[in-house]
C-alpha positions in Angstrom: 58.5 49.9 65.7 58.4 46.8 68.7 57.1 48.2 71.6 53.9 48.5 73.6 52.0 51.2 73.9 51.2 53.0 77.0 47.5 53.8 77.7 46.1 56.9 80.7 43.2 58.7 80.9 41.9 61.0 83.4 39.4 62.6 84.2 38.5 65.6 86.4 35.4 67.9 88.2 35.9 71.4 88.0 33.8 73.8 90.1 34.2 77.0 88.7 32.3 81.1 89.5 31.4 79.2 92.6 28.0 77.8 90.7 29.3 75.7 87.4 30.3 72.1 87.7 32.4 70.9 84.6 33.6 67.7 84.0 37.1 66.9 81.7 38.1 63.7 80.3 41.2 63.0 79.1 43.1 60.1 77.3 46.5 59.6 76.2 48.5 57.3 74.2 52.1 56.9 73.8 55.4 54.7 73.2 59.2 54.6 73.4 61.3 54.4 69.7 64.7 55.3 69.9 64.9 57.7 72.7 61.9 59.8 71.7 58.1 59.2 72.7 55.2 60.2 70.0 52.3 60.5 71.9 48.6 61.5 70.7 45.9 63.3 72.9 42.1 64.1 73.5 40.2 65.9 76.0 36.6 66.4 76.0 35.4 69.1 78.6 31.5 69.4 79.3 29.1 70.1 81.9 24.8 70.3 81.8 24.6 72.3 79.1 26.9 69.7 77.5 30.0 69.5 75.2 31.9 72.9 76.1 35.0 72.3 74.6 37.6 69.7 73.0 41.3 69.3 72.8 43.1 67.0 70.8 47.0 67.2 70.7 49.5 64.9 69.2 54.1 65.7 69.8 57.2 64.3 70.8 58.8 64.4 73.8 62.9 63.4 74.3 64.2 63.1 77.5 67.7 65.2 78.3 68.7 63.7 80.7 67.2 62.2 84.7 66.2 65.6 85.1 65.2 67.9 82.0 62.9 66.7 78.9 61.6 69.1 75.8 58.3 68.7 73.5 57.1 69.6 70.8 53.3 69.4 70.2 50.4 70.8 67.5 47.0 71.1 69.8 43.6 71.5 68.4 41.6 73.8 70.5 37.5 73.3 70.1 34.6 75.3 71.7 31.5 73.5 72.6 30.2 71.2 70.0 30.6 73.6 66.6 34.1 72.5 64.7 34.1 75.5 63.7 35.2 77.4 66.1 38.6 76.6 66.6 42.5 77.6 67.8 45.2 75.6 66.2 49.0 76.1 68.2 52.2 74.8 68.1 54.0 74.8 71.0 57.1 73.6 73.2 57.9 72.3 75.9 60.3 71.7 78.8 59.8 69.3 81.5 61.2 68.5 84.8 61.5 66.1 86.8 61.9 66.0 90.3 
């Protein structure tokens, strides 16, 4: 490993049901290693009641060409602040860059 680590963050405010404002903040770190991009991400969601969810994921992305990429990841999706209410998700994805 000799490359740099890229860190990106994004925050969003959402209105659901026309009466509930919630916010989510995500942080992602990634780097390039031999043509593959390993990454880790965490997103916390909350509203006026407090923390309503947390998503932590780790994965790999590889570019096929200038237009397409593929990724594989593991996602831990927790509901509320009770960490015993989790979903474990394995996923694959196809990215398209236009």
